[in-house]
N, C-alpha and C positions, 0 to 999 in steps of 0.2 A: 924895521917896522914897515907895515904896508899901509897904503892910503885906502880910503873907503872905495875909491874907483877901482883899484887893483883887485880888491876882494870881490866887488860886484862883477867884474869881468870873469872871475873864476867861479862865480855862484851858479850852480845848477839847480833849478827848482825841483827837479825830480829826485836828485840825490841828496842835496843839502837842505832838506825841508826845515830843520830846526835852527838853522843859522840865518838870522836876520839882522844881527848886530855885529859890529866889529869885534867887541870883546868876546863874543861867542866863537868867532873864527879864530881868534888868538888862543882861546882855551882849548879848542880842538887841535890847534897846531902844537900846543904844549903837550897834549896827550899823545899825539903822533910822535913827537920828538923823543918823549920819554918811554914810548912803547906801552902806555897804560891806557888803552882804550876803554877799559872797564870803568875807570873813574873820570871820564871826560867831563861829567857834570861838575865835579870838584874843581877841575882846572878852569872851567868856564866861570865858576864863582870867584876863583882867585883872580882871574883876568878882570873881573868886574870890580873887585874890592881892593886889590893890592896894586900899588903904583907900578906901571909898566916897566920902568927902569929897573926896579928890583927884580921883577920876574925875568927880564932879559939878562941881567947880570947872573942870576942863579942858573939859568939855562946855559949860558955861556960857560960858566964854571963846570957844570956837569958834562957838557959836550967836550970840554978839553981834558976831562979826567978819564981814567980807565976803570972806573968803579963798576962793580957787579950790580950794586943796588943803586941805580941812577935815581929812582924815585925818592928814596930816603935821603940821598945826598942833596937832591934838589930842595926837598922840604927843609933840611937842616940849614942849607945856605940861605934860603929865602928867609927863614926865621932870624938868622944872624944879621942879614942885611936890613931887615925891618927894625930890629933892635938898635942897630947903629943909626938908622935914619931918625928914630924916635929920640935917641940921645942927642943928636945934632939939633933937632928942633927944640928940645928942652934947653939946651945950652944957648941957643939964639934968643930964647924968650927971657932968659935971666939977664 
């Protein structure tokens, strides 16, 4: 995880015009790591709405694998981790 200061040091206003928030930078980072620049908006939304730990675990899982479809594997693992987190929170509430 990067601090806001590190992101601002790398920020180039001519090149990175649409990145003004930390979650946007992380969303673009996810798109780069998965090689899916076409859907960078989706990754930015995920970075805004999904807990960072879940996204990082899913990305780590994908980077450690030799899968051909890294995007599908990332989405599957993220869904699995979100469901596990929801089950844990429900169990704590009872």
